[in-house]
C-alpha positions as CSV (number, residue, x, y, z in Angstrom):
1,X,46.2,-41.2,-9.7
2,X,47.4,-44.8,-9.8
3,X,45.5,-47.1,-7.4
4,X,46.1,-50.7,-6.2
5,X,43.5,-51.9,-8.7
6,X,45.7,-50.6,-11.6
7,X,48.4,-53.1,-10.5
8,X,47.7,-56.7,-11.7
9,X,47.3,-59.4,-9.1
10,X,50.2,-61.9,-9.1
11,X,49.5,-65.6,-8.4
12,X,52.0,-68.3,-7.8
13,X,55.1,-67.9,-5.7
14,X,55.3,-64.8,-3.4
15,X,59.0,-64.7,-3.8
16,X,59.1,-61.8,-6.4
17,X,62.0,-59.4,-6.8
18,X,60.6,-56.9,-4.3
19,X,60.0,-59.7,-1.8
20,X,63.6,-60.9,-2.3
21,X,65.0,-57.4,-1.8
22,X,62.9,-56.9,1.4
23,X,64.1,-60.2,2.8
24,X,67.7,-59.4,1.9
25,X,67.4,-56.0,3.6
26,X,65.9,-57.6,6.8
27,X,68.5,-60.3,6.8
28,X,71.4,-58.0,6.5
29,X,70.2,-54.9,8.5
30,X,72.4,-55.6,11.6
31,X,75.5,-55.7,9.3
32,X,75.1,-52.2,7.8
33,X,72.9,-50.1,10.2
34,X,75.8,-49.1,12.4
35,X,78.0,-48.2,9.3
36,X,75.4,-45.6,8.2
37,X,75.3,-44.0,11.7
38,X,72.1,-45.8,13.0
39,X,71.8,-47.9,16.1
40,X,70.9,-51.6,16.2
41,X,67.6,-51.2,18.2
42,X,66.2,-49.2,15.3
43,X,66.0,-52.4,13.3
44,X,63.7,-53.9,15.9
45,X,61.4,-50.8,15.9
46,X,61.3,-50.8,12.1
47,X,60.5,-54.6,11.9
48,X,57.6,-54.2,14.4
49,X,56.1,-51.1,12.8
50,X,56.4,-52.6,9.3
51,X,54.3,-55.5,10.6
52,X,51.8,-53.1,12.1
53,X,51.6,-50.9,9.0
54,X,51.2,-53.8,6.6
55,X,48.3,-55.2,8.6
56,X,46.8,-51.8,8.8
57,X,47.0,-51.4,5.1
58,X,44.8,-54.5,4.6
59,X,42.0,-52.3,6.0
60,X,43.1,-48.9,4.8
61,X,44.6,-49.4,1.4
62,X,42.9,-52.5,0.2
63,X,39.4,-52.2,1.6
64,X,39.3,-48.4,1.7
65,X,38.2,-48.3,5.3
66,X,39.6,-45.4,7.3
67,X,40.5,-46.5,10.8
68,X,41.9,-43.6,12.8
69,X,42.0,-45.5,16.1
70,X,44.0,-48.5,15.1
71,X,46.7,-47.9,17.7
72,X,44.2,-49.4,20.2
73,X,44.8,-52.9,18.8
74,X,48.5,-52.5,19.0
75,X,48.1,-51.6,22.6
76,X,45.7,-54.4,23.3
77,X,48.2,-56.8,21.9
78,X,50.9,-55.4,24.1
79,X,48.7,-55.7,27.2
80,X,47.6,-59.1,26.2
81,X,51.2,-60.3,26.0
82,X,52.2,-58.6,29.3
83,X,49.2,-59.9,31.3
84,X,49.8,-63.4,30.0
85,X,53.4,-63.2,31.3
86,X,52.4,-61.8,34.6
87,X,49.4,-63.9,35.4
88,X,49.5,-67.1,33.3
89,X,53.0,-68.3,32.4
90,X,56.3,-66.9,31.1
91,X,55.9,-68.3,27.6
92,X,56.9,-66.8,24.3
93,X,54.4,-68.4,22.0
94,X,51.6,-68.4,24.7
95,X,52.1,-64.6,25.1
96,X,52.1,-63.9,21.4
97,X,49.0,-66.1,20.9
98,X,47.3,-64.2,23.8
99,X,48.3,-60.9,22.1
100,X,46.8,-62.0,18.8
101,X,43.6,-63.4,20.4
102,X,43.0,-60.3,22.6
103,X,43.4,-57.8,19.6
104,X,41.4,-60.1,17.3
105,X,38.5,-60.3,19.8
106,X,38.5,-56.6,20.4
107,X,38.6,-56.0,16.7
108,X,35.9,-58.5,16.0
109,X,33.6,-56.9,18.6
110,X,34.2,-53.3,17.3
111,X,33.7,-54.4,13.7
112,X,30.2,-55.6,14.6
113,X,29.3,-52.0,15.2
114,X,31.3,-50.5,12.3
115,X,30.8,-52.8,9.3
116,X,27.4,-51.3,8.4
117,X,28.8,-47.8,8.3
118,X,30.7,-46.0,5.5
119,X,32.8,-42.9,5.0
120,X,33.1,-40.3,7.7
121,X,30.8,-42.2,10.1
122,X,33.0,-45.3,9.9
123,X,36.1,-43.2,10.6
124,X,34.6,-41.3,13.5
125,X,33.4,-44.6,15.1
126,X,36.9,-46.0,14.9
127,X,38.2,-42.9,16.8
128,X,35.5,-43.3,19.4
129,X,36.2,-47.0,20.1
130,X,40.0,-46.3,20.1
131,X,39.4,-43.6,22.8
132,X,37.3,-46.0,24.8
133,X,40.1,-48.5,24.9
134,X,42.7,-45.8,25.7
135,X,40.6,-44.4,28.5
136,X,40.0,-48.0,29.9
137,X,43.7,-48.6,29.9
138,X,44.2,-45.4,31.8
139,X,41.6,-46.0,34.5
140,X,41.7,-49.8,35.1
141,X,44.7,-49.6,37.4
142,X,44.1,-53.1,38.8
143,X,44.4,-54.6,35.3
144,X,46.6,-52.3,33.2
145,X,48.6,-50.4,35.8
146,X,47.0,-47.2,34.8
147,X,49.3,-44.4,33.5
148,X,52.4,-46.3,34.7
149,X,51.4,-49.3,32.5
150,X,52.6,-52.9,32.9
151,X,56.3,-52.9,33.8
152,X,58.9,-55.6,33.9
153,X,57.4,-57.7,31.2
154,X,59.9,-60.5,30.6
155,X,61.3,-61.6,27.2
156,X,60.9,-65.4,27.3
157,X,63.6,-67.5,25.6
158,X,63.0,-68.9,22.2
159,X,63.1,-72.6,22.7
160,X,64.0,-74.8,19.7
161,X,64.2,-78.4,20.8
162,X,67.2,-78.7,23.1
163,X,68.3,-75.1,22.4
164,X,67.2,-72.0,24.2
165,X,67.9,-68.7,22.5
166,X,68.1,-65.7,24.8
167,X,65.9,-62.9,23.4
168,X,67.1,-60.4,26.0
169,X,70.1,-60.0,23.6
170,X,68.8,-57.4,21.2
171,X,70.6,-59.0,18.3
172,X,68.8,-62.3,18.8
173,X,65.5,-60.4,19.4
174,X,66.0,-58.6,16.1
175,X,66.3,-61.8,14.2
176,X,63.2,-63.1,15.8
177,X,61.2,-60.0,15.0
178,X,62.5,-60.0,11.4
179,X,61.5,-63.7,11.0
180,X,58.0,-63.1,12.3
181,X,57.6,-60.0,10.1
182,X,58.7,-61.8,7.0
183,X,56.4,-64.8,7.6
184,X,53.5,-62.4,8.2
185,X,54.2,-60.4,5.1
186,X,54.5,-63.5,2.9
187,X,51.1,-64.5,4.2
188,X,49.6,-61.1,3.5
189,X,51.1,-61.1,0.0
190,X,49.3,-64.4,-0.7
191,X,46.1,-63.0,0.8
192,X,45.9,-59.8,-1.2
193,X,46.9,-61.6,-4.5
194,X,44.2,-64.2,-4.0
195,X,40.5,-63.7,-4.8
196,X,40.2,-62.4,-1.2
197,X,42.3,-59.4,-2.0
198,X,40.2,-58.6,-5.2
199,X,37.0,-58.7,-3.2
200,X,38.5,-56.2,-0.7
201,X,39.5,-53.9,-3.6
202,X,36.0,-54.3,-5.2
203,X,34.5,-53.1,-1.9
204,X,36.9,-50.1,-1.9
205,X,36.0,-49.1,-5.4
206,X,32.3,-49.4,-5.1
207,X,30.7,-51.0,-2.1
208,X,27.2,-50.9,-3.5
209,X,28.2,-52.5,-6.7
210,X,30.1,-55.3,-4.8
211,X,26.9,-56.0,-2.9
212,X,24.8,-56.1,-6.0
213,X,27.0,-58.8,-7.6
214,X,26.5,-61.0,-4.6
215,X,29.2,-60.3,-2.0
216,X,28.2,-60.1,1.6
217,X,29.9,-56.7,2.1
218,X,29.2,-56.5,5.8
219,X,30.9,-59.9,6.4
220,X,33.9,-59.0,4.3
221,X,34.4,-55.6,6.0
222,X,34.1,-57.4,9.4
223,X,36.7,-60.0,8.4
224,X,39.1,-57.3,7.0
225,X,38.9,-55.3,10.3
226,X,39.4,-58.4,12.4
227,X,42.4,-59.6,10.4
228,X,43.9,-56.1,10.6
229,X,43.4,-56.1,14.3
230,X,45.0,-59.5,14.6
231,X,48.2,-58.3,12.9
232,X,48.2,-55.2,15.1
233,X,48.0,-57.5,18.1
234,X,51.0,-59.6,16.9
235,X,53.0,-56.4,16.4
236,X,51.8,-55.2,19.9
237,X,53.1,-58.5,21.5
238,X,56.5,-57.9,19.9
239,X,56.4,-54.2,21.0
240,X,55.7,-55.3,24.6
241,X,58.8,-57.6,24.4
242,X,60.9,-54.8,22.9
243,X,59.9,-52.2,25.5
244,X,59.5,-54.8,28.3
245,X,56.4,-52.8,29.2
246,X,52.9,-51.9,27.9
247,X,51.4,-48.5,28.5
248,X,48.4,-46.4,27.4
249,X,50.2,-44.0,25.2
250,X,50.6,-46.8,22.6
251,X,46.8,-46.7,22.2
252,X,46.5,-42.9,21.8
253,X,45.3,-40.9,18.9
254,X,48.9,-39.8,18.3
255,X,50.1,-43.3,17.6
256,X,47.0,-44.0,15.5
257,X,47.7,-40.9,13.5
258,X,51.4,-41.9,13.0
259,X,50.5,-45.2,11.3
260,X,48.1,-43.4,8.9
261,X,50.8,-40.9,8.1
262,X,53.4,-43.7,7.5
263,X,51.0,-45.6,5.2
264,X,50.0,-42.5,3.2
265,X,53.5,-41.1,2.8
266,X,54.8,-44.5,1.7
267,X,52.0,-45.1,-0.7
268,X,49.9,-47.8,0.8
269,X,47.0,-46.7,-1.3
270,X,49.0,-47.6,-4.4
271,X,51.4,-50.4,-3.6
272,X,51.6,-53.5,-1.3
273,X,55.1,-52.3,-0.4
274,X,54.0,-48.7,0.3
275,X,53.8,-49.1,4.1
276,X,57.3,-50.5,4.2
277,X,58.6,-47.4,2.5
278,X,56.6,-45.2,4.8
279,X,57.8,-46.8,8.0
280,X,61.5,-46.7,6.9
281,X,61.1,-43.0,5.9
282,X,59.5,-42.1,9.2
283,X,62.2,-43.7,11.4
284,X,65.0,-42.3,9.3
285,X,63.4,-38.9,9.4
286,X,63.0,-39.2,13.2
287,X,66.6,-40.2,13.7
288,X,68.3,-37.9,11.1
289,X,66.1,-34.8,11.6
290,X,65.9,-35.5,15.4
291,X,69.7,-35.2,15.5
292,X,69.5,-31.8,13.9
293,X,66.4,-30.2,15.6
294,X,64.0,-31.0,18.4
295,X,61.2,-29.9,16.1
296,X,61.8,-32.8,13.7
297,X,58.1,-33.8,13.9
298,X,57.2,-30.3,12.5
299,X,59.3,-30.9,9.5
300,X,58.0,-34.4,9.0
301,X,54.5,-33.0,9.2
302,X,55.3,-30.4,6.6
303,X,56.7,-33.2,4.4
304,X,53.5,-35.1,4.9
305,X,51.4,-32.1,3.9
306,X,53.4,-31.5,0.7
307,X,53.2,-35.2,-0.2
308,X,49.5,-35.3,0.2
309,X,49.0,-32.1,-1.9
310,X,51.5,-32.8,-4.6
311,X,51.8,-36.6,-4.8
312,X,48.9,-38.1,-2.9
313,X,49.9,-41.6,-4.1
314,X,53.0,-41.4,-1.9
315,X,56.6,-42.6,-2.5
316,X,55.4,-45.9,-4.0
317,X,53.1,-44.1,-6.4
318,X,56.0,-41.8,-7.5
319,X,58.2,-44.9,-8.2
320,X,55.4,-46.6,-10.0
321,X,54.9,-43.5,-12.2
322,X,58.6,-43.5,-13.1
323,X,58.4,-47.2,-14.0
324,X,55.4,-46.6,-16.2
325,X,56.7,-43.4,-17.9
326,X,58.9,-45.1,-20.5
327,X,56.0,-47.3,-21.6
328,X,53.7,-44.3,-21.8
329,X,56.3,-42.3,-23.8
330,X,56.7,-45.2,-26.2
331,X,52.9,-45.5,-26.7
332,X,52.6,-41.8,-27.4
333,X,55.5,-42.0,-29.9
334,X,53.8,-44.9,-31.6
335,X,50.5,-43.0,-31.9
336,X,52.3,-39.9,-33.2
337,X,54.1,-41.9,-35.9
338,X,50.9,-43.6,-36.9
339,X,49.1,-40.3,-37.2
340,X,51.9,-38.8,-39.4
341,X,51.8,-41.9,-41.6
């Protein structure tokens, strides 16, 4: 099976062909979504979940740490944004900063307890902490609104000098989400193609060997988890703006399981762009299959099972295999000719 370590790191400019295609797709989505039978708000959902999935893959795909309670940090970001708007000030950047800080702080504290664990023990602890956050959101009515959640969260205007852009217009809000997502992904691309990303991959391949060659593995795992939680918090802040509410279901095991499925189906274990493919595939399946049957999630689950059993490297791995096949065939042909000679 192909892994991320089989794909060489790329230095220099992040504006590669895949990055260009991604930016082009994000920039033009409002122009063609309606023409293929999809609605405009879908673009907002996809942009937010791509941000969440790409941040999650720093931990899952690159570091090899299985977090099955990561929806908690999306929810904490959403609550952080909403509480800031309700109790501090109606401020776009202040709210997003509060969302990032809240999720980062929660992730940093949880990572203190997780980073010395490995394998199944690490995964189970992430579930346990995720459930603690979910239960707290359900029971702290005075803070979170309980099962009803925080309602009527405003979407503050985007102020650029003398201009104020109304983000209550979904078209404007889409452009804002797309811009934030692109900036975050460029940053992540630089991060994983720097020595930082190679250290994370070394930990994924062999944590003991990485420790023996001098890396403070505990600290790197703590940093990876905290960074991943920070990106989840940013996505959560945008999610609170999109829904104009924050509620406990965002933090549930169901949501945490969805992000794992998206990343695995897309091929996050194989490619930087795998989570993007997984998110797009999920939302298209939800809307297309959902229009045909109420049991669309059953069919998506079956597709996930087949993918894991037949092509565990996901869609991105399948595409990478097709790309490598001509080179492999040429190498076999050359060897065969040499043997005959």
